[in-house]
N, C-alpha and C positions, 0 to 999 in steps of 0.2 A: 344643604344637607339636613333635610327635614325628615330623617328616618328614625324609626323607633322599633323596638322589639314588639312584635305583635302578639306572639304566643310562644310559650314554652311548655312542652308536654313530655311526659316520660313514655318511652316505648312500652307497649303492653306486654311484650314478650320478655322484658327484663325480669330477671329472677333474683337479682341481688343489688342492694344499695347499702353501702356501708354508712352508718351515721357519722355526722361530724361531731367532734368533741372540741372542747376548749384547747387552744394551742395547735389545732390541726392546720396543716399547710396544704393549700389547693393550688395546683398549677393549671393554667388555661393556656394551651398551645394551639397554634393554627397559623395557616398562611395569612397574608394580608387580606383585609376586607371580609373576614369570617365572623365578625361580631365580638371580638374579644373584649373591647372596651365597653360595648353595650351590655355584655354579660356581667361585667364589673358593676355597671349601674344597678343591675338587679340585686346583686349582693349588698351594695351600699344601701339601697332602698329598704331591703329587709332589715338591715341593722338600725336605721334611724327612724323608721316608722313606729308609731306607738303600738302597744299590744291591743288595746281597745280604745274606742272613742265614745265617750258618754253622750247620750242624747238628752234633750230637755223633756220635761213632762213627767207625769206620774202614771203608772209606776216607773221608777228609774230603769232605763235600758242602756245597754252598751252594744256597740257594733264591734264585732271581733275583727281586728285588722291583721294580727299575727306578727307584728314587728317585734324587734328586740328592745327598742327604745334606748339604744346605747350610742356612743360616739363612734364615728368611722373616720379613720386616718387614711388619707389618700396621698400616695407618693406619685405625683404626675411627672414621671421621668420623660415620657414621650411628648408631652405637651398636647395630648389628644383629649384629655378630660375636659368636658364642657359643663360648667355649672348651669348654664342656660338650658342645655338639653336635659340635664338631670332634673332641673326644676319643672320643666314641661312634663317629663315622665311622672314626677311626683303628683302633679295636679291631675293628670289624666288617670293615674292609677287610683288616687283617692276618690275621684268622681265615680269610677266604676265600682269600687268597694262599698262606698256609702250609698250609691244609687238613690232610691227614693227617700233615704233618710237625711239627705242634704238639708232639706227644709226643717228638720227637727233638731238641728244642732243648737246648743245653748246660745243665748244672746252674746254677741261679740265673737263668736266662733264661726268660721267658714273655711272653705277649702284653702283660701290664700293664707289664713293665719296658721292653719295646721301645717301646710307645706313650709311656711316660714320657720316654724318651730323645728321641723325636721332638718331644715338647712342649717340651723344653728349647731347641729350635731355633726356636721361635716367639717373636717379640718384638713385643708388642702395645702400641700407642700410641693415645691418645684425643684427637686434636686437636679443638678447640672452635670454630675459625674458620680462615679461610685464612691469617691471620697466624700462628696457632698451628701450622698444618700447615707453613708455610714455616720457622718456627723449629725445628721438630722435624727437618725434612729437613736444615737447615743443621748441626744438632748431630749428625746421624747418623754422619758419618765419625769424629768423636771418640768417640761411643758404641761404634762398631765397633772402634776401636783399643784402647779401654780395657776394654770388657766382654766382647767376643767376638773377641779378636785372632786366635784359631786357627781361626775358622770364616768361610768366605766367605758373603757375602750373595748368595743365589741369586735372590731374587725380592722385589719390593716390591709390596704390594697396597694399593690405596686404595679404600675403600668408604664413601662414594661421592665422586667428583670434583664432584658437583653439590650436596653437602650444604649449602654456604653460598652457593649461587648467588644467592638473592634479596637477601641483605644486601650481597653484593658488587655486585650490579646497582644497588642504591640508592646505594652509595658512589660508583660510577662516574658516576651521574647528578648527584650533588652536586658532584663534583670531576672533570669530564670531561677536564681536562688533566693530571691526576696519575695515576701508576701505581696500579692497584688492588691490593688484597691478593692477588687471584687471580694476577696477574702475578708477584708475588714468590714465590708458592707454585710456579708453573711453572718459574721460573728456578732455584729451589732444587732441584726435582726433576731438572731437566736437569743441574745441576752434579753431583749424586750419580750420575746415570746415566753421565756421562762419566768420572767418577773411579773408579767401582766396577763398572760394566757389568752390573747385574742386569737380569733380565727385569722389566718393570713391567706390572702388570695393574690397570686402573682400571674401576670401574663408573660408569655414567652414566645419568641419567634419560632418558626418551623423551617429550619434550614436544610436538614438532612433526612429526606424521606427514606423509610425502611423499604428494602426490596421485598416484594411479595414472595410467598412460597413458590417453589419451582413449578408446581402444577398450575398455578394461576398465571405464571409468566408465559407458559406455552399457549394459553387461550387468549391472553391479552398482552400483546407486546408493549403496550403503553401503560401497563398496570403500575410500573415503577413510578411513573409520573403522577399517578393518582393515588398514591399510598395513603392508607388511613392513618398510620402512625409514623412518628418521626424519631430519629435518634437524637439524644440529648447533645446539643452543641456546646452548652456551657460546661466548662471544664471543672475539674476538681477544685474545691471540695463541694461543689453543688451536687445535691442528691439526685440520683438517677435510678430509682428502684425498678423502672420498667424497661431498662435496657437489657439486652441479652448478651452476656450475663449481666446481672445487676452490678452497678459500680460499687467497688469496695473502697470506702473512704477512711483513711486513718484519722483518728480523733473525731469521729463522726458526731460525738456529743457536743462539739463546739459549734456545729452548724445546723441550721434547720433541716428537718427531713421533708420529703414530699409525701404526704399521706394519701392524697387523692389527685387524680390527673384527669383533665377534660381536654380531649383533642377535638378541635373544631374543623369540619370540612364542609365544602359546599358542592352541590352538583353543578358541574360545568355545563354551560349552554353551548351547543355546537355552533360554529360560525356559519354565516350564510354561505350557501354553495356558490361555486364559481359559475360565471356565464349568465347571471341574471341581468335582465334589463333594469333600467331605473324604475319603471312602473312596477315590475315584479319585486324588486327589492323593497320598495315602499309598502306594497301589499304584504310581503312576507314579514317585514318589520312590525307592522301593525298587528298581525296575527300572533307574533311572538311576544308582544309586550305583556300580555296577561301571564304567559309562562315565565317571563323574566321577573315580573312582580311577585310571583308566587313561589320563587325558588326558596327552598328551605335549607337552613344550615343544620347540620347534624353534629351533635356532640357525643363523643364516645367517652364514657365515664368509667374509670378504673380506680381501684383502691389498692394500696400497698399490702393490705391484709389479705387480699385475694386477687393478685395481679392478672390471673387468667380469666377472671369473670368481667364481663363488659356489659354495661347497660347504656341506653341511648336517651338523649334528650333532643328535641327538635324545636327550632324556632325560625321565624322569618323576620327580617328587618324591612319594613314596608313604609311607603309614604302615607302614613296613617297617623292622625293625631289622637287615636284612641288605643294606645297599647294595652294589651291584656297580658300582664306578667303573671305567670303561674309557676312558681318555683317552691318546692318543699325544702326549706332549710331549717333543720332542727338541731339545736345544740344539746348534746348529751354530756352531762357532767362526768 
């Protein structure tokens, strides 16, 4: 699995992008293999990279990197987060940003040392249940005060919020009148959000595709299977501002909202036609490889402040050791 995000760009036709603010919650939802974890890598990279990198020589110069230079907390619930992959992305991204300035770094500084410093800002945890996630989040303020007192927690990444969905659902059916472990995890996340104000990014499964409008259904009988958006499968008290109608949660202040939502989809490649000979199949497969390698993943970005407005980002995860990550993430106080 030597794949990396090659490029992320914003659709030129997009007319609205809501700025992120401290404490905002971003949900990334999509089917399997649509790049949810890789998109998390880009958020983490933006957080841990320095804002500028000084160069040697006179007059003094700085290369603008645009990072936040803050700590990133990763809740690796799915076990998919790869620190090796993240390190490779860091090195490649730094090499591209510095370009010809690599040879002008101060003595003792190089790509490896800069990447290592960034890695020290990653704090990786491995919850094994919603109760485990809740306990980790409850202990996070103490961990911050004792282990990283001089570094602000800029972002909390949870991959994935659905990891323990089925066991939690079973628990809720056994004890319908008792709070579920999922509720405790959400309350703990909200407590840390209020006290420390990090940006929170969570990934989520896409289980229930929304049916298209009736007009679309007439033209494409399979449109339901290729739905752009999905109904929220996580139950109350999880926020679902983009459902129709939006979910009404009692005591909503006790739980984190969802301020921004990114739905990831990919263009399906049609299967090989029936009746091909072996030689025709090989030839067809070779001609399709370039198309397969260039398949783009589209992200539809919505904000709770303007849920009817949608902008798009596009990226591809390719077998390329030179990823070109271009994401505009700005924190507005």
